[in-house]
Structures are given as structure tokens and as C-alpha cells.
N, C-alpha and C positions, 0 to 999 in steps of 0.2 A: 267208295273209291276216291282217293285224293285226285283232283283233276290235274294237279302240278307234277306229280310223281309218276315215272313209269315203273310198271311192273313186269317181272320176268315173264316171259312167255316162250314156249318151245314149239319150233316147227315140226309138227307131227306128220305132215304130208306135203308134198310139192309136186304139182301137176303142170305140164306144159300145155296151154290152151291153144295158142295160135302165135306164130311168128316169135315176137318178143314179150308175149303175154303169159303170166303163170298165175296159178292159184295156190296160195298158201293156207294150210290149215294149222291154226295156232291153238295152243291150250295153256292157259295161264298156270303157272307152276304152283303158286300158293293156294291151298284149298279155300281158306277163308276169302281171299280175293276172288277166287273163281265163283263161289257162292254168291258174293255180293254183286258180282258183275251182272248188268242187264241193259240191253239196248232195244231201241225201236227201229224198225226198218226205215232206212234213209240216213241214218246217223253214220258217223265215221270214227275211226280210232287214229291215233298217232303212232306209227310203227317207227322204232328206233333201232338203227344198226349201231352197235357200240364202236365208237372212235370214228364214226362216218356222219352220222346226222339222222334227222327223222322226217317223215313225211305223212300226210294225211291220206288215208285209204278207207273207202266204204266198207262197211261190214257186209258180206254177201251171203249170210247164213241166216236160218230161222232163229227168231229171238226166243223161242222155246227150247233151243238146243245150245245154251251158252257154254257147254262143256268143250265144244269145238268151234272156233270162230274162223270163217273163210274170209279171205281178202284176195281180190284179184288185182294183179299189179302189172303195169306195163313198164318195162325197163327203158326209160327214156332220159333219166338223168343220173347223176352219180349215186345218190342214195338208192334209188330204185334199182339201179343195175347191180349194185353190191347186195341188196335185199334178195333178189331172185337168184343170185349166185350161191347163197348160203345153202349147204346141204340140210337134208333132214336131221333132226335132233338138235340143230343150231338153236341157241338162245337169242332173242332179241328183247327190246323193251317195249312195252305197250302201255298207253295211257288213253283214257276215255271211258265211255264214248262221249262224243260231242255233238252239239248242233240239234237242229230241228228234224222232224221226221215226217213220213207221208201221212196224209189225213185218212188213215184206214177206218177210223170210227165214223167220220163223216160219209165214207165210201159205202157203208153198209145199205144193201138194198139196191144199190145203183149198178150199172154197167161200168166197168173200170176199163179205160183205155190206156195202155202203156205205150209210150212212143219213145223209142231209144236210138242212139246213133253211135257206131263204132264201139269202143270200150265203155261208152255211156250206159251200156246195158247193166254194168255191174252195180250201181247203187239201186237198181230195180229188182235184182235177183231175189234178195230177201222178201221183197214185196210181192213178187209173183209167187214165190213158194208159200208165203204167208196166206195169201188169197185161196190158192188151190187147196190148201190143207182145210181151209175153213170156207169152201165154196157155198155152202148153203146160206151163208150170210150175205152173199154178193150176187149180182146179176151176171151178164155175160161178161167174160174177160177177153179183151181184144189185145194182142201183143203185136206192135209194128216195130220192126227193127230194120235199119239200113246200115250198110257197110260200104266202104270204098271199093274193096275187091272181095271175091269169095275167101281169100286167105285171111282176111280180117274178121271172119266170122268166129267170135268166141262162143262157147257154151253150145257148139252145134248139136251135141247129143241132147241137150236140155231143151232146145227149141222143138226138136222132134217129140220128145216125151210130153212136154207141154200140150203140143197138137192133139194129142190122144185124150186129153181131159175133156169131159162133157162142158158144153157151154163156154168153150175156149177156142178161140181163132187165133192163129199165128200166121203173120204176114212178114215175109222177108223181101228185101230188094238190095241190089248192088249197083253202084255207079259204073263200075268197070268190069263186067261179068267175064268169065271165061267159057269155054265150049260146054262144060259140064253143069253151069248154073241153070237151074230149072225154074227159077223164081222171076218175078218182074225185074225190069231194069230201071234205074233212076234213083233220085233222091226218095227219102222216106216220105216226103210230103207228097209224092206221086201216088202212094198207096191210098191217100185220102180219097181219091177219085173212085175207087172200087169198094171201099169199105162203108158199110152203112152204119150210121150213128144214130142212137136215139138221143137227141140233142136235149130233151127234157129230162132225161134220168141217166145222164152219163157224167163221169168225173175223169179227168185226164191227168196223168202223172208223166212227166217228160224229163228225160235226162240225156246229155250228150253235147256235142259241140255247140257254143253259144249262137253261131250263125244259124244252125239247124233249128234251134229252139225259137229263134226269132222268127224264121220263116214259117215253122209249123204253127206257132202260135197265131200268126196272122191268118193262116188258113182255117184253123180251127174256129177262130172268132167269125169268119166269113161263113162257116158252116153252121153257126148258130149256137155254138157252146160259149156260154159266158165266161168272162174272165176270171169270176171268182170261183169256177169249178176247173180250172187248169192250174196245176201246180208244176213247177220246174225245179230241178237239182242244179245249183251252181257249183262250178268247180274252179273258183278263183285261186289266187296264190296264198294259201293258208299255211302260216308259219307257226304260230303259237296256240292255235285252236281256242283261245280265250278272249280274244278281242283286244289284246294288249298291244301288239306290233303295229298293227295298222295295214299290214301288207294286203289283207283281202278286202279293205274298205271299200264300198261301192256306194257312193253318195253318203247317206247317213247310216246305211247298213253295213254290218260286219258279216261277210258271208259264213265265218267260222262259228258265230254264236246266234245270229239272227236267221241264218241259213243252216245247211246249205238248201234245204227245201223252202221254197217261197211260193206264195200264191201269186199268180201271174198278174193280177191287177196291182199288185204292190210292187212288182219288180219290173214291169213291162217297159217303163220309161228308161229304166237304168240298164236294161239289157241293151240298148242302143249304144252305150258307151263301150268301146273296145277295151279289152284288158291291156294294161301296160306291160 
């Protein structure tokens, strides 16, 4: 796969997840390109709407099923709005995959704690599915997810199905619940009070708003989980995906090529720097 060139991909399915959030199923048009394409959970693609522009979106499908690539998109900018408006069978450009991935090999034999907030669960979707399909290689899977309001809960059915797997615990919380909300109330860090962690044999994978990850990282360190077993996925302003343009530079790091997944002890100090 040439990292500089977009390849044609077709939107084979389009699903409304929540409010302004949509999941797009994509299939690379060229058979040779499709056969050569391979990604690792946590990586992202650049999706290009012809005549409009391109944006980075995490791959939210299983790496063993590259025939169909899922991307969950929130319509918040010009390109993302145009992207989710495209009907099924539309063609777009796709280049990638880019960036670092979750430490799934290092996590073998350990309990895995997934901490997400808002649409931040999208980069973790392929990781959760990957672990559940290979659960014999891992310990207990704990999924902690926080949203601002119940309407912001994306992948509602997936959370329900994940909770039915053995050795899998799902915890949800909302900052502003409605009358139908049956889960805890508050930020995702509030869940740490009730969830038991095996601090000697756990690894944490976290994605979501940077403020949430800063707060959660501090609480996890207090709970005894070392910084070198906490990983975070950053979502800075990535434009080129190759470390050339400098838009996503964070200290000496480039989020697009050194990340987006970083070990916490490597990025902890830089997380305190607000995004421009």
C-alpha cells in the first residue's frame, strides 16, 4: 500500500448510531489493494471525500476481516458532514493504515481494562472484538465507558452483547442521565470506585477526551497500576498522517506516526498541554 496515494473505496453500508454519529462500512475496490491491506487495532485511515478533503478516522472492525472496513464518524466539521451524507454505493478515497496500535501481544495473559469516553470508544471497538474472539489468550475484560447524556451512547447493542461474554464486565455511566438511565451517574472515573482491579496483572487501554484521560490516568496511578501498563490513544489535529505537516506535533512527538497510541509514561507530561 502506497502511503501517499488514496485508493478507491465504496460505501457498502451506512448506519446511524446516535445523534450526528454514523458508521460506514467500506470495501476497497481494487482486489489487489484489498488483499494487500492489513491493519492493527488502534490504527487509522485517512478518508477522502472527492472535492472536499480528507480526515483521519480509526478503523473499528476486526483486523482478520479486511474485506469490510468499519469507520465511525461524528459529523462535526465540513469534511465529516459531507462524508456521512454520502449514500450507500458512493465512492471515496482511502489511504492507510497509519500509526501505532494497541499492545495486544503484551496484554496476553493479563486482565484488560478498556476506558473510553464519548465517541472515544471508536478506536477501542476493534480491540474489544479482537480480544473477545481470542478470549482464551487474555484474562478478564473490563469495559468502562462514559457519556455526557444517554443520547450520546454509541454502539448501545454492542455494549449489551459484550456484557454477555464470559469473563467480561461492562460498566456505563452518564454525566447528565435521563429518567430511563439505569446505570451509574457521573464521569467515567467515578466507576473506578466500584470496579475491582488486579493491579499486578492488568493493562489499561484508554481513549476519549484528553481531559478525561488525564483525570483517569491520575486515578489509575493512585490505584497502583504503573504508568508503563497504561496506554492512551490521542486524537490531535492530524492532516497528512505522515509527520510532514506538523499539525499534530506534540513536543517531540508526532501523533500521526509516533501515535496515536502512546504508553502513558511517555506521554503523561505532554497530556497537560492543551491542543491549539
